[in-house]
mmJSON file of the N, C-alpha and C atoms, coordinates in Angstrom:
{"data_MODEL":{"atom_site":{
"group_PDB":["ATOM","ATOM","ATOM","ATOM","ATOM","ATOM","ATOM","ATOM","ATOM","ATOM","ATOM","ATOM","ATOM","ATOM","ATOM","ATOM","ATOM","ATOM","ATOM","ATOM","ATOM","ATOM","ATOM","ATOM","ATOM","ATOM","ATOM","ATOM","ATOM","ATOM","ATOM","ATOM","ATOM","ATOM","ATOM","ATOM","ATOM","ATOM","ATOM","ATOM","ATOM","ATOM","ATOM","ATOM","ATOM","ATOM","ATOM","ATOM","ATOM","ATOM","ATOM","ATOM","ATOM","ATOM","ATOM","ATOM","ATOM","ATOM","ATOM","ATOM","ATOM","ATOM","ATOM","ATOM","ATOM","ATOM","ATOM","ATOM","ATOM","ATOM","ATOM","ATOM","ATOM","ATOM","ATOM","ATOM","ATOM","ATOM","ATOM","ATOM","ATOM","ATOM","ATOM","ATOM","ATOM","ATOM","ATOM","ATOM","ATOM","ATOM","ATOM","ATOM","ATOM","ATOM","ATOM","ATOM","ATOM","ATOM","ATOM","ATOM","ATOM","ATOM","ATOM","ATOM","ATOM","ATOM","ATOM","ATOM","ATOM","ATOM","ATOM","ATOM","ATOM","ATOM","ATOM","ATOM","ATOM","ATOM","ATOM","ATOM","ATOM","ATOM","ATOM","ATOM","ATOM","ATOM","ATOM","ATOM","ATOM","ATOM","ATOM","ATOM","ATOM","ATOM","ATOM","ATOM","ATOM","ATOM","ATOM","ATOM","ATOM","ATOM","ATOM","ATOM","ATOM","ATOM","ATOM","ATOM","ATOM","ATOM","ATOM","ATOM","ATOM","ATOM","ATOM","ATOM","ATOM","ATOM","ATOM","ATOM","ATOM","ATOM","ATOM","ATOM","ATOM","ATOM","ATOM","ATOM","ATOM","ATOM","ATOM","ATOM","ATOM","ATOM","ATOM","ATOM","ATOM","ATOM","ATOM","ATOM","ATOM","ATOM","ATOM","ATOM","ATOM","ATOM","ATOM","ATOM","ATOM","ATOM","ATOM","ATOM","ATOM","ATOM","ATOM","ATOM","ATOM","ATOM","ATOM","ATOM","ATOM","ATOM","ATOM","ATOM","ATOM","ATOM","ATOM","ATOM","ATOM","ATOM","ATOM","ATOM","ATOM","ATOM","ATOM","ATOM","ATOM","ATOM","ATOM","ATOM","ATOM","ATOM","ATOM","ATOM","ATOM","ATOM","ATOM","ATOM","ATOM","ATOM","ATOM","ATOM","ATOM","ATOM","ATOM","ATOM","ATOM","ATOM","ATOM","ATOM","ATOM","ATOM","ATOM"],
"id":[1,2,3,4,5,6,7,8,9,10,11,12,13,14,15,16,17,18,19,20,21,22,23,24,25,26,27,28,29,30,31,32,33,34,35,36,37,38,39,40,41,42,43,44,45,46,47,48,49,50,51,52,53,54,55,56,57,58,59,60,61,62,63,64,65,66,67,68,69,70,71,72,73,74,75,76,77,78,79,80,81,82,83,84,85,86,87,88,89,90,91,92,93,94,95,96,97,98,99,100,101,102,103,104,105,106,107,108,109,110,111,112,113,114,115,116,117,118,119,120,121,122,123,124,125,126,127,128,129,130,131,132,133,134,135,136,137,138,139,140,141,142,143,144,145,146,147,148,149,150,151,152,153,154,155,156,157,158,159,160,161,162,163,164,165,166,167,168,169,170,171,172,173,174,175,176,177,178,179,180,181,182,183,184,185,186,187,188,189,190,191,192,193,194,195,196,197,198,199,200,201,202,203,204,205,206,207,208,209,210,211,212,213,214,215,216,217,218,219,220,221,222,223,224,225,226,227,228,229,230,231,232,233,234,235,236,237,238,239,240,241,242,243],
"type_symbol":["N","C","C","N","C","C","N","C","C","N","C","C","N","C","C","N","C","C","N","C","C","N","C","C","N","C","C","N","C","C","N","C","C","N","C","C","N","C","C","N","C","C","N","C","C","N","C","C","N","C","C","N","C","C","N","C","C","N","C","C","N","C","C","N","C","C","N","C","C","N","C","C","N","C","C","N","C","C","N","C","C","N","C","C","N","C","C","N","C","C","N","C","C","N","C","C","N","C","C","N","C","C","N","C","C","N","C","C","N","C","C","N","C","C","N","C","C","N","C","C","N","C","C","N","C","C","N","C","C","N","C","C","N","C","C","N","C","C","N","C","C","N","C","C","N","C","C","N","C","C","N","C","C","N","C","C","N","C","C","N","C","C","N","C","C","N","C","C","N","C","C","N","C","C","N","C","C","N","C","C","N","C","C","N","C","C","N","C","C","N","C","C","N","C","C","N","C","C","N","C","C","N","C","C","N","C","C","N","C","C","N","C","C","N","C","C","N","C","C","N","C","C","N","C","C","N","C","C","N","C","C","N","C","C","N","C","C","N","C","C","N","C","C"],
"label_atom_id":["N","CA","C","N","CA","C","N","CA","C","N","CA","C","N","CA","C","N","CA","C","N","CA","C","N","CA","C","N","CA","C","N","CA","C","N","CA","C","N","CA","C","N","CA","C","N","CA","C","N","CA","C","N","CA","C","N","CA","C","N","CA","C","N","CA","C","N","CA","C","N","CA","C","N","CA","C","N","CA","C","N","CA","C","N","CA","C","N","CA","C","N","CA","C","N","CA","C","N","CA","C","N","CA","C","N","CA","C","N","CA","C","N","CA","C","N","CA","C","N","CA","C","N","CA","C","N","CA","C","N","CA","C","N","CA","C","N","CA","C","N","CA","C","N","CA","C","N","CA","C","N","CA","C","N","CA","C","N","CA","C","N","CA","C","N","CA","C","N","CA","C","N","CA","C","N","CA","C","N","CA","C","N","CA","C","N","CA","C","N","CA","C","N","CA","C","N","CA","C","N","CA","C","N","CA","C","N","CA","C","N","CA","C","N","CA","C","N","CA","C","N","CA","C","N","CA","C","N","CA","C","N","CA","C","N","CA","C","N","CA","C","N","CA","C","N","CA","C","N","CA","C","N","CA","C","N","CA","C","N","CA","C","N","CA","C","N","CA","C","N","CA","C","N","CA","C","N","CA","C","N","CA","C"],
"label_alt_id":[null,null,null,null,null,null,null,null,null,null,null,null,null,null,null,null,null,null,null,null,null,null,null,null,null,null,null,null,null,null,null,null,null,null,null,null,null,null,null,null,null,null,null,null,null,null,null,null,null,null,null,null,null,null,null,null,null,null,null,null,null,null,null,null,null,null,null,null,null,null,null,null,null,null,null,null,null,null,null,null,null,null,null,null,null,null,null,null,null,null,null,null,null,null,null,null,null,null,null,null,null,null,null,null,null,null,null,null,null,null,null,null,null,null,null,null,null,null,null,null,null,null,null,null,null,null,null,null,null,null,null,null,null,null,null,null,null,null,null,null,null,null,null,null,null,null,null,null,null,null,null,null,null,null,null,null,null,null,null,null,null,null,null,null,null,null,null,null,null,null,null,null,null,null,null,null,null,null,null,null,null,null,null,null,null,null,null,null,null,null,null,null,null,null,null,null,null,null,null,null,null,null,null,null,null,null,null,null,null,null,null,null,null,null,null,null,null,null,null,null,null,null,null,null,null,null,null,null,null,null,null,null,null,null,null,null,null,null,null,null,null,null,null],
"label_comp_id":["MET","MET","MET","SER","SER","SER","SER","SER","SER","SER","SER","SER","ARG","ARG","ARG","LYS","LYS","LYS","LEU","LEU","LEU","LEU","LEU","LEU","ALA","ALA","ALA","TYR","TYR","TYR","THR","THR","THR","GLY","GLY","GLY","ALA","ALA","ALA","VAL","VAL","VAL","ALA","ALA","ALA","ALA","ALA","ALA","LEU","LEU","LEU","MET","MET","MET","THR","THR","THR","GLY","GLY","GLY","TYR","TYR","TYR","LEU","LEU","LEU","THR","THR","THR","TRP","TRP","TRP","ARG","ARG","ARG","SER","SER","SER","LEU","LEU","LEU","ASP","ASP","ASP","PRO","PRO","PRO","GLY","GLY","GLY","ASP","ASP","ASP","GLN","GLN","GLN","ARG","ARG","ARG","ASN","ASN","ASN","GLN","GLN","GLN","GLU","GLU","GLU","LEU","LEU","LEU","LEU","LEU","LEU","LYS","LYS","LYS","ASN","ASN","ASN","LEU","LEU","LEU","PRO","PRO","PRO","GLU","GLU","GLU","PHE","PHE","PHE","SER","SER","SER","SER","SER","SER","ALA","ALA","ALA","ARG","ARG","ARG","MET","MET","MET","GLU","GLU","GLU","GLU","GLU","GLU","SER","SER","SER","ARG","ARG","ARG","ARG","ARG","ARG","ARG","ARG","ARG","ASN","ASN","ASN","VAL","VAL","VAL","GLN","GLN","GLN","ILE","ILE","ILE","MET","MET","MET","GLU","GLU","GLU","VAL","VAL","VAL","LEU","LEU","LEU","LYS","LYS","LYS","ASP","ASP","ASP","ALA","ALA","ALA","ALA","ALA","ALA","GLU","GLU","GLU","THR","THR","THR","ASN","ASN","ASN","ASP","ASP","ASP","ASN","ASN","ASN","ILE","ILE","ILE","ALA","ALA","ALA","ARG","ARG","ARG","THR","THR","THR","TYR","TYR","TYR","GLY","GLY","GLY","ASN","ASN","ASN","ARG","ARG","ARG","LYS","LYS","LYS"],
"label_asym_id":["A","A","A","A","A","A","A","A","A","A","A","A","A","A","A","A","A","A","A","A","A","A","A","A","A","A","A","A","A","A","A","A","A","A","A","A","A","A","A","A","A","A","A","A","A","A","A","A","A","A","A","A","A","A","A","A","A","A","A","A","A","A","A","A","A","A","A","A","A","A","A","A","A","A","A","A","A","A","A","A","A","A","A","A","A","A","A","A","A","A","A","A","A","A","A","A","A","A","A","A","A","A","A","A","A","A","A","A","A","A","A","A","A","A","A","A","A","A","A","A","A","A","A","A","A","A","A","A","A","A","A","A","A","A","A","A","A","A","A","A","A","A","A","A","A","A","A","A","A","A","A","A","A","A","A","A","A","A","A","A","A","A","A","A","A","A","A","A","A","A","A","A","A","A","A","A","A","A","A","A","A","A","A","A","A","A","A","A","A","A","A","A","A","A","A","A","A","A","A","A","A","A","A","A","A","A","A","A","A","A","A","A","A","A","A","A","A","A","A","A","A","A","A","A","A","A","A","A","A","A","A","A","A","A","A","A","A","A","A","A","A","A","A"],
"label_entity_id":["1","1","1","1","1","1","1","1","1","1","1","1","1","1","1","1","1","1","1","1","1","1","1","1","1","1","1","1","1","1","1","1","1","1","1","1","1","1","1","1","1","1","1","1","1","1","1","1","1","1","1","1","1","1","1","1","1","1","1","1","1","1","1","1","1","1","1","1","1","1","1","1","1","1","1","1","1","1","1","1","1","1","1","1","1","1","1","1","1","1","1","1","1","1","1","1","1","1","1","1","1","1","1","1","1","1","1","1","1","1","1","1","1","1","1","1","1","1","1","1","1","1","1","1","1","1","1","1","1","1","1","1","1","1","1","1","1","1","1","1","1","1","1","1","1","1","1","1","1","1","1","1","1","1","1","1","1","1","1","1","1","1","1","1","1","1","1","1","1","1","1","1","1","1","1","1","1","1","1","1","1","1","1","1","1","1","1","1","1","1","1","1","1","1","1","1","1","1","1","1","1","1","1","1","1","1","1","1","1","1","1","1","1","1","1","1","1","1","1","1","1","1","1","1","1","1","1","1","1","1","1","1","1","1","1","1","1","1","1","1","1","1","1"],
"label_seq_id":[1,1,1,2,2,2,3,3,3,4,4,4,5,5,5,6,6,6,7,7,7,8,8,8,9,9,9,10,10,10,11,11,11,12,12,12,13,13,13,14,14,14,15,15,15,16,16,16,17,17,17,18,18,18,19,19,19,20,20,20,21,21,21,22,22,22,23,23,23,24,24,24,25,25,25,26,26,26,27,27,27,28,28,28,29,29,29,30,30,30,31,31,31,32,32,32,33,33,33,34,34,34,35,35,35,36,36,36,37,37,37,38,38,38,39,39,39,40,40,40,41,41,41,42,42,42,43,43,43,44,44,44,45,45,45,46,46,46,47,47,47,48,48,48,49,49,49,50,50,50,51,51,51,52,52,52,53,53,53,54,54,54,55,55,55,56,56,56,57,57,57,58,58,58,59,59,59,60,60,60,61,61,61,62,62,62,63,63,63,64,64,64,65,65,65,66,66,66,67,67,67,68,68,68,69,69,69,70,70,70,71,71,71,72,72,72,73,73,73,74,74,74,75,75,75,76,76,76,77,77,77,78,78,78,79,79,79,80,80,80,81,81,81],
"pdbx_PDB_ins_code":[null,null,null,null,null,null,null,null,null,null,null,null,null,null,null,null,null,null,null,null,null,null,null,null,null,null,null,null,null,null,null,null,null,null,null,null,null,null,null,null,null,null,null,null,null,null,null,null,null,null,null,null,null,null,null,null,null,null,null,null,null,null,null,null,null,null,null,null,null,null,null,null,null,null,null,null,null,null,null,null,null,null,null,null,null,null,null,null,null,null,null,null,null,null,null,null,null,null,null,null,null,null,null,null,null,null,null,null,null,null,null,null,null,null,null,null,null,null,null,null,null,null,null,null,null,null,null,null,null,null,null,null,null,null,null,null,null,null,null,null,null,null,null,null,null,null,null,null,null,null,null,null,null,null,null,null,null,null,null,null,null,null,null,null,null,null,null,null,null,null,null,null,null,null,null,null,null,null,null,null,null,null,null,null,null,null,null,null,null,null,null,null,null,null,null,null,null,null,null,null,null,null,null,null,null,null,null,null,null,null,null,null,null,null,null,null,null,null,null,null,null,null,null,null,null,null,null,null,null,null,null,null,null,null,null,null,null,null,null,null,null,null,null],
"Cartn_x":[120.039,119.207,118.643,119.553,119.059,118.254,118.578,117.598,115.998,116.034,114.723,113.941,114.624,113.883,113.591,114.452,114.079,112.814,112.819,111.756,110.4,110.664,109.392,108.715,109.7,109.485,108.841,109.535,108.687,107.349,107.239,105.976,105.025,105.336,104.522,104.184,105.125,104.793,103.588,103.791,102.931,101.696,101.488,100.238,99.562,100.179,99.317,99.086,99.944,99.437,98.11,98.09,97.006,95.773,95.969,94.745,94.198,95.25,94.566,93.891,94.588,93.947,92.587,92.355,91.15,90.266,90.466,89.613,89.244,89.974,89.673,88.656,88.921,88.098,86.666,86.533,85.393,84.438,85.238,84.283,84.186,84.684,84.375,83.065,82.091,80.675,80.463,81.491,81.214,80.753,80.671,80.264,78.981,78.081,76.742,76.375,76.849,76.514,77.338,78.333,79.099,78.182,77.517,76.527,75.462,74.961,73.759,74.094,75.131,75.696,76.016,76.477,76.817,75.166,74.228,72.812,72.423,72.776,72.246,72.846,74.032,74.705,73.938,74.014,73.332,73.514,74.934,75.096,74.59,74.111,73.446,71.881,71.079,69.805,69.764,69.337,69.199,68.467,67.302,66.482,67.283,67.859,68.773,69.867,70.561,71.679,71.065,69.79,69.179,68.855,68.496,68.241,69.41,70.224,71.776,72.318,72.219,72.559,71.772,70.349,69.626,70.055,70.115,70.806,72.217,72.988,74.337,74.257,73.269,73.05,72.599,71.61,71.094,72.181,73.003,73.979,75.133,75.263,76.233,75.753,74.246,73.593,73.709,73.436,73.558,74.87,76.059,77.282,77.652,77.326,77.48,76.839,75.537,74.815,75.729,76.19,76.885,78.047,78.766,80.178,79.81,78.934,78.703,78.116,77.642,77.095,78.089,78.144,79.011,78.674,77.435,76.915,77.598,77.864,78.345,77.023,76.633,75.625,75.566,76.785,76.886,76.404,77.091,76.934,75.444,74.743,73.253,72.407,72.59,71.924,71.762,72.827,72.67,72.183,72.032,71.57,69.943,69.548,67.936,67.304,66.27,65.328,63.946],
"Cartn_y":[-55.875,-57.07,-57.194,-57.441,-57.787,-56.854,-55.535,-54.625,-54.72,-55.018,-54.999,-56.35,-57.381,-58.614,-58.087,-57.605,-57.093,-56.363,-55.094,-54.337,-55.005,-56.033,-56.88,-57.818,-58.311,-59.208,-58.401,-57.046,-56.007,-55.763,-55.081,-54.963,-56.154,-57.4,-58.59,-58.786,-58.644,-58.873,-57.864,-56.554,-55.356,-55.759,-55.925,-56.363,-57.578,-58.481,-59.657,-59.043,-58.473,-57.774,-56.872,-56.18,-55.354,-55.912,-57.15,-57.858,-58.496,-59.019,-59.684,-58.772,-57.534,-56.658,-56.352,-55.932,-55.509,-56.453,-57.958,-58.844,-59.112,-58.877,-58.906,-57.76,-56.6,-55.469,-55.701,-56.396,-56.343,-57.598,-58.42,-59.357,-58.996,-57.879,-57.443,-56.894,-57.358,-56.862,-55.477,-54.87,-53.177,-53.119,-52.046,-51.75,-51.966,-51.479,-51.499,-53.254,-54.181,-55.447,-56.053,-55.519,-55.996,-55.635,-54.354,-54.235,-54.977,-55.366,-56.284,-57.622,-58.051,-59.184,-59.444,-58.33,-58.254,-58.231,-57.615,-57.678,-58.946,-60.042,-61.266,-62.019,-61.599,-62.518,-62.924,-63.93,-64.301,-63.256,-62.688,-61.695,-60.43,-60.013,-58.843,-58.609,-59.683,-59.774,-60.607,-60.13,-61.187,-62.183,-62.081,-63.301,-64.396,-63.952,-65.109,-65.478,-64.731,-65.151,-66.138,-66.077,-66.981,-68.373,-68.162,-69.23,-70.136,-69.481,-70.039,-70.897,-70.072,-70.842,-72.138,-72.003,-73.289,-74.461,-74.162,-74.953,-75.664,-74.786,-75.18,-76.353,-75.754,-76.587,-78.026,-78.086,-79.186,-80.024,-79.488,-80.218,-80.896,-80.05,-80.634,-81.712,-81.728,-82.823,-84.249,-84.078,-85.168,-85.732,-84.677,-85.302,-85.828,-85.394,-85.957,-87.416,-87.485,-88.848,-89.691,-89.194,-90.408,-90.674,-89.761,-90.116,-91.18,-91.147,-91.857,-93.356,-93.431,-94.816,-95.772,-96.934,-97.867,-98.191,-98.02,-98.15,-97.267,-97.719,-97.258,-96.395,-95.252,-94.626,-94.558,-94.175,-94.033,-95.343,-96.47,-97.824,-98.333,-98.044,-98.468,-97.707,-96.373,-95.627,-95.784,-96.328,-96.828,-97.833,-98.785,-100.084,-100.37,-99.069,-99.131,-99.144,-99.937,-100.048,-100.023],
"Cartn_z":[125.729,125.61,127.113,128.033,129.286,130.192,129.875,130.622,129.859,128.514,128.034,128.794,128.892,129.412,130.79,131.77,132.798,133.059,132.109,131.977,131.58,130.553,130.3,131.5,132.28,133.544,134.542,134.855,135.999,135.306,134.059,133.445,133.691,133.166,133.413,134.935,135.912,137.259,137.822,137.386,137.743,137.005,135.904,135.188,135.975,136.362,137.154,138.345,139.115,140.371,140.297,139.253,138.865,138.702,137.973,137.597,138.585,139.569,140.782,141.819,141.89,142.644,142.184,140.852,140.383,140.472,140.255,140.333,141.851,142.877,144.203,144.48,144.05,144.346,143.81,142.565,141.928,142.633,143.548,144.049,145.514,145.877,147.234,147.502,148.364,148.633,148.854,149.245,149.521,151.164,151.53,153.159,153.305,152.266,152.645,152.745,151.864,151.873,153.254,153.684,154.825,156.001,156.057,157.236,157.204,156.031,156.037,156.363,156.203,156.634,158.07,158.586,160.059,160.89,160.459,160.943,161.132,160.155,160.233,161.136,161.797,162.594,163.611,164.528,165.885,167.089,166.946,167.906,168.043,166.668,166.698,167.375,167.223,167.863,169.119,170.152,171.378,171.185,170.36,170.323,169.613,168.393,167.668,168.595,169.347,170.092,171.182,171.746,172.738,172.078,170.867,169.957,169.62,169.233,169.062,170.264,171.308,172.749,172.98,172.685,173.02,172.156,170.574,169.733,170.328,170.53,171.185,172.205,173.384,174.223,173.987,172.902,172.5,171.884,170.967,170.493,171.278,172.362,173.381,173.986,174.39,175.132,174.326,172.893,171.961,171.968,171.948,171.804,173.202,174.315,175.634,175.717,175.405,175.101,174.453,173.197,172.273,172.738,173.558,174.304,175.374,175.956,177.264,176.717,175.573,175.261,174.7,174.633,174.096,172.563,172.268,171.002,169.854,168.85,167.679,167.18,167.221,166.844,165.129,164.653,163.135,162.595,162.883,162.308,162.448,163.671,163.975,163.185,162.897,162.241,160.815,160.235,158.759,158.637,159.48,159.376,159.657,160.013,160.092,158.883,158.894,157.572,157.82],
"occupancy":[1.0,1.0,1.0,1.0,1.0,1.0,1.0,1.0,1.0,1.0,1.0,1.0,1.0,1.0,1.0,1.0,1.0,1.0,1.0,1.0,1.0,1.0,1.0,1.0,1.0,1.0,1.0,1.0,1.0,1.0,1.0,1.0,1.0,1.0,1.0,1.0,1.0,1.0,1.0,1.0,1.0,1.0,1.0,1.0,1.0,1.0,1.0,1.0,1.0,1.0,1.0,1.0,1.0,1.0,1.0,1.0,1.0,1.0,1.0,1.0,1.0,1.0,1.0,1.0,1.0,1.0,1.0,1.0,1.0,1.0,1.0,1.0,1.0,1.0,1.0,1.0,1.0,1.0,1.0,1.0,1.0,1.0,1.0,1.0,1.0,1.0,1.0,1.0,1.0,1.0,1.0,1.0,1.0,1.0,1.0,1.0,1.0,1.0,1.0,1.0,1.0,1.0,1.0,1.0,1.0,1.0,1.0,1.0,1.0,1.0,1.0,1.0,1.0,1.0,1.0,1.0,1.0,1.0,1.0,1.0,1.0,1.0,1.0,1.0,1.0,1.0,1.0,1.0,1.0,1.0,1.0,1.0,1.0,1.0,1.0,1.0,1.0,1.0,1.0,1.0,1.0,1.0,1.0,1.0,1.0,1.0,1.0,1.0,1.0,1.0,1.0,1.0,1.0,1.0,1.0,1.0,1.0,1.0,1.0,1.0,1.0,1.0,1.0,1.0,1.0,1.0,1.0,1.0,1.0,1.0,1.0,1.0,1.0,1.0,1.0,1.0,1.0,1.0,1.0,1.0,1.0,1.0,1.0,1.0,1.0,1.0,1.0,1.0,1.0,1.0,1.0,1.0,1.0,1.0,1.0,1.0,1.0,1.0,1.0,1.0,1.0,1.0,1.0,1.0,1.0,1.0,1.0,1.0,1.0,1.0,1.0,1.0,1.0,1.0,1.0,1.0,1.0,1.0,1.0,1.0,1.0,1.0,1.0,1.0,1.0,1.0,1.0,1.0,1.0,1.0,1.0,1.0,1.0,1.0,1.0,1.0,1.0,1.0,1.0,1.0,1.0,1.0,1.0],
"B_iso_or_equiv":[0.0,0.0,0.0,0.0,0.0,0.0,0.0,0.0,0.0,0.0,0.0,0.0,0.0,0.0,0.0,0.0,0.0,0.0,0.0,0.0,0.0,0.0,0.0,0.0,0.0,0.0,0.0,0.0,0.0,0.0,0.0,0.0,0.0,0.0,0.0,0.0,0.0,0.0,0.0,0.0,0.0,0.0,0.0,0.0,0.0,0.0,0.0,0.0,0.0,0.0,0.0,0.0,0.0,0.0,0.0,0.0,0.0,0.0,0.0,0.0,0.0,0.0,0.0,0.0,0.0,0.0,0.0,0.0,0.0,0.0,0.0,0.0,0.0,0.0,0.0,0.0,0.0,0.0,0.0,0.0,0.0,0.0,0.0,0.0,0.0,0.0,0.0,0.0,0.0,0.0,0.0,0.0,0.0,0.0,0.0,0.0,0.0,0.0,0.0,0.0,0.0,0.0,0.0,0.0,0.0,0.0,0.0,0.0,0.0,0.0,0.0,0.0,0.0,0.0,0.0,0.0,0.0,0.0,0.0,0.0,0.0,0.0,0.0,0.0,0.0,0.0,0.0,0.0,0.0,0.0,0.0,0.0,0.0,0.0,0.0,0.0,0.0,0.0,0.0,0.0,0.0,0.0,0.0,0.0,0.0,0.0,0.0,0.0,0.0,0.0,0.0,0.0,0.0,0.0,0.0,0.0,0.0,0.0,0.0,0.0,0.0,0.0,0.0,0.0,0.0,0.0,0.0,0.0,0.0,0.0,0.0,0.0,0.0,0.0,0.0,0.0,0.0,0.0,0.0,0.0,0.0,0.0,0.0,0.0,0.0,0.0,0.0,0.0,0.0,0.0,0.0,0.0,0.0,0.0,0.0,0.0,0.0,0.0,0.0,0.0,0.0,0.0,0.0,0.0,0.0,0.0,0.0,0.0,0.0,0.0,0.0,0.0,0.0,0.0,0.0,0.0,0.0,0.0,0.0,0.0,0.0,0.0,0.0,0.0,0.0,0.0,0.0,0.0,0.0,0.0,0.0,0.0,0.0,0.0,0.0,0.0,0.0,0.0,0.0,0.0,0.0,0.0,0.0],
"pdbx_formal_charge":[null,null,null,null,null,null,null,null,null,null,null,null,null,null,null,null,null,null,null,null,null,null,null,null,null,null,null,null,null,null,null,null,null,null,null,null,null,null,null,null,null,null,null,null,null,null,null,null,null,null,null,null,null,null,null,null,null,null,null,null,null,null,null,null,null,null,null,null,null,null,null,null,null,null,null,null,null,null,null,null,null,null,null,null,null,null,null,null,null,null,null,null,null,null,null,null,null,null,null,null,null,null,null,null,null,null,null,null,null,null,null,null,null,null,null,null,null,null,null,null,null,null,null,null,null,null,null,null,null,null,null,null,null,null,null,null,null,null,null,null,null,null,null,null,null,null,null,null,null,null,null,null,null,null,null,null,null,null,null,null,null,null,null,null,null,null,null,null,null,null,null,null,null,null,null,null,null,null,null,null,null,null,null,null,null,null,null,null,null,null,null,null,null,null,null,null,null,null,null,null,null,null,null,null,null,null,null,null,null,null,null,null,null,null,null,null,null,null,null,null,null,null,null,null,null,null,null,null,null,null,null,null,null,null,null,null,null,null,null,null,null,null,null],
"auth_seq_id":[1,1,1,2,2,2,3,3,3,4,4,4,5,5,5,6,6,6,7,7,7,8,8,8,9,9,9,10,10,10,11,11,11,12,12,12,13,13,13,14,14,14,15,15,15,16,16,16,17,17,17,18,18,18,19,19,19,20,20,20,21,21,21,22,22,22,23,23,23,24,24,24,25,25,25,26,26,26,27,27,27,28,28,28,29,29,29,30,30,30,31,31,31,32,32,32,33,33,33,34,34,34,35,35,35,36,36,36,37,37,37,38,38,38,39,39,39,40,40,40,41,41,41,42,42,42,43,43,43,44,44,44,45,45,45,46,46,46,47,47,47,48,48,48,49,49,49,50,50,50,51,51,51,52,52,52,53,53,53,54,54,54,55,55,55,56,56,56,57,57,57,58,58,58,59,59,59,60,60,60,61,61,61,62,62,62,63,63,63,64,64,64,65,65,65,66,66,66,67,67,67,68,68,68,69,69,69,70,70,70,71,71,71,72,72,72,73,73,73,74,74,74,75,75,75,76,76,76,77,77,77,78,78,78,79,79,79,80,80,80,81,81,81],
"auth_comp_id":["MET","MET","MET","SER","SER","SER","SER","SER","SER","SER","SER","SER","ARG","ARG","ARG","LYS","LYS","LYS","LEU","LEU","LEU","LEU","LEU","LEU","ALA","ALA","ALA","TYR","TYR","TYR","THR","THR","THR","GLY","GLY","GLY","ALA","ALA","ALA","VAL","VAL","VAL","ALA","ALA","ALA","ALA","ALA","ALA","LEU","LEU","LEU","MET","MET","MET","THR","THR","THR","GLY","GLY","GLY","TYR","TYR","TYR","LEU","LEU","LEU","THR","THR","THR","TRP","TRP","TRP","ARG","ARG","ARG","SER","SER","SER","LEU","LEU","LEU","ASP","ASP","ASP","PRO","PRO","PRO","GLY","GLY","GLY","ASP","ASP","ASP","GLN","GLN","GLN","ARG","ARG","ARG","ASN","ASN","ASN","GLN","GLN","GLN","GLU","GLU","GLU","LEU","LEU","LEU","LEU","LEU","LEU","LYS","LYS","LYS","ASN","ASN","ASN","LEU","LEU","LEU","PRO","PRO","PRO","GLU","GLU","GLU","PHE","PHE","PHE","SER","SER","SER","SER","SER","SER","ALA","ALA","ALA","ARG","ARG","ARG","MET","MET","MET","GLU","GLU","GLU","GLU","GLU","GLU","SER","SER","SER","ARG","ARG","ARG","ARG","ARG","ARG","ARG","ARG","ARG","ASN","ASN","ASN","VAL","VAL","VAL","GLN","GLN","GLN","ILE","ILE","ILE","MET","MET","MET","GLU","GLU","GLU","VAL","VAL","VAL","LEU","LEU","LEU","LYS","LYS","LYS","ASP","ASP","ASP","ALA","ALA","ALA","ALA","ALA","ALA","GLU","GLU","GLU","THR","THR","THR","ASN","ASN","ASN","ASP","ASP","ASP","ASN","ASN","ASN","ILE","ILE","ILE","ALA","ALA","ALA","ARG","ARG","ARG","THR","THR","THR","TYR","TYR","TYR","GLY","GLY","GLY","ASN","ASN","ASN","ARG","ARG","ARG","LYS","LYS","LYS"],
"auth_asym_id":["A","A","A","A","A","A","A","A","A","A","A","A","A","A","A","A","A","A","A","A","A","A","A","A","A","A","A","A","A","A","A","A","A","A","A","A","A","A","A","A","A","A","A","A","A","A","A","A","A","A","A","A","A","A","A","A","A","A","A","A","A","A","A","A","A","A","A","A","A","A","A","A","A","A","A","A","A","A","A","A","A","A","A","A","A","A","A","A","A","A","A","A","A","A","A","A","A","A","A","A","A","A","A","A","A","A","A","A","A","A","A","A","A","A","A","A","A","A","A","A","A","A","A","A","A","A","A","A","A","A","A","A","A","A","A","A","A","A","A","A","A","A","A","A","A","A","A","A","A","A","A","A","A","A","A","A","A","A","A","A","A","A","A","A","A","A","A","A","A","A","A","A","A","A","A","A","A","A","A","A","A","A","A","A","A","A","A","A","A","A","A","A","A","A","A","A","A","A","A","A","A","A","A","A","A","A","A","A","A","A","A","A","A","A","A","A","A","A","A","A","A","A","A","A","A","A","A","A","A","A","A","A","A","A","A","A","A","A","A","A","A","A","A"],
"auth_atom_id":["N","CA","C","N","CA","C","N","CA","C","N","CA","C","N","CA","C","N","CA","C","N","CA","C","N","CA","C","N","CA","C","N","CA","C","N","CA","C","N","CA","C","N","CA","C","N","CA","C","N","CA","C","N","CA","C","N","CA","C","N","CA","C","N","CA","C","N","CA","C","N","CA","C","N","CA","C","N","CA","C","N","CA","C","N","CA","C","N","CA","C","N","CA","C","N","CA","C","N","CA","C","N","CA","C","N","CA","C","N","CA","C","N","CA","C","N","CA","C","N","CA","C","N","CA","C","N","CA","C","N","CA","C","N","CA","C","N","CA","C","N","CA","C","N","CA","C","N","CA","C","N","CA","C","N","CA","C","N","CA","C","N","CA","C","N","CA","C","N","CA","C","N","CA","C","N","CA","C","N","CA","C","N","CA","C","N","CA","C","N","CA","C","N","CA","C","N","CA","C","N","CA","C","N","CA","C","N","CA","C","N","CA","C","N","CA","C","N","CA","C","N","CA","C","N","CA","C","N","CA","C","N","CA","C","N","CA","C","N","CA","C","N","CA","C","N","CA","C","N","CA","C","N","CA","C","N","CA","C","N","CA","C","N","CA","C","N","CA","C","N","CA","C","N","CA","C","N","CA","C","N","CA","C"],
"pdbx_PDB_model_num":[1,1,1,1,1,1,1,1,1,1,1,1,1,1,1,1,1,1,1,1,1,1,1,1,1,1,1,1,1,1,1,1,1,1,1,1,1,1,1,1,1,1,1,1,1,1,1,1,1,1,1,1,1,1,1,1,1,1,1,1,1,1,1,1,1,1,1,1,1,1,1,1,1,1,1,1,1,1,1,1,1,1,1,1,1,1,1,1,1,1,1,1,1,1,1,1,1,1,1,1,1,1,1,1,1,1,1,1,1,1,1,1,1,1,1,1,1,1,1,1,1,1,1,1,1,1,1,1,1,1,1,1,1,1,1,1,1,1,1,1,1,1,1,1,1,1,1,1,1,1,1,1,1,1,1,1,1,1,1,1,1,1,1,1,1,1,1,1,1,1,1,1,1,1,1,1,1,1,1,1,1,1,1,1,1,1,1,1,1,1,1,1,1,1,1,1,1,1,1,1,1,1,1,1,1,1,1,1,1,1,1,1,1,1,1,1,1,1,1,1,1,1,1,1,1,1,1,1,1,1,1,1,1,1,1,1,1,1,1,1,1,1,1]
}}}
């Protein structure tokens, strides 16, 4: 009786692992899709990389200005009508 329970438990565990693995594989985009995604990254194109750098510099300037001011920007922005 005990060996049949162990066999059933092991079979259930293997079935659960296989189901998880097959689900993961079915959701995997594949190599061709991965290459397409990599091409859209800013690091792939020098023009997009430069655009990303400029945007990051602008964001850092805004954060620096916000850090240097004593005003609560979030509070004043929400009260404007």
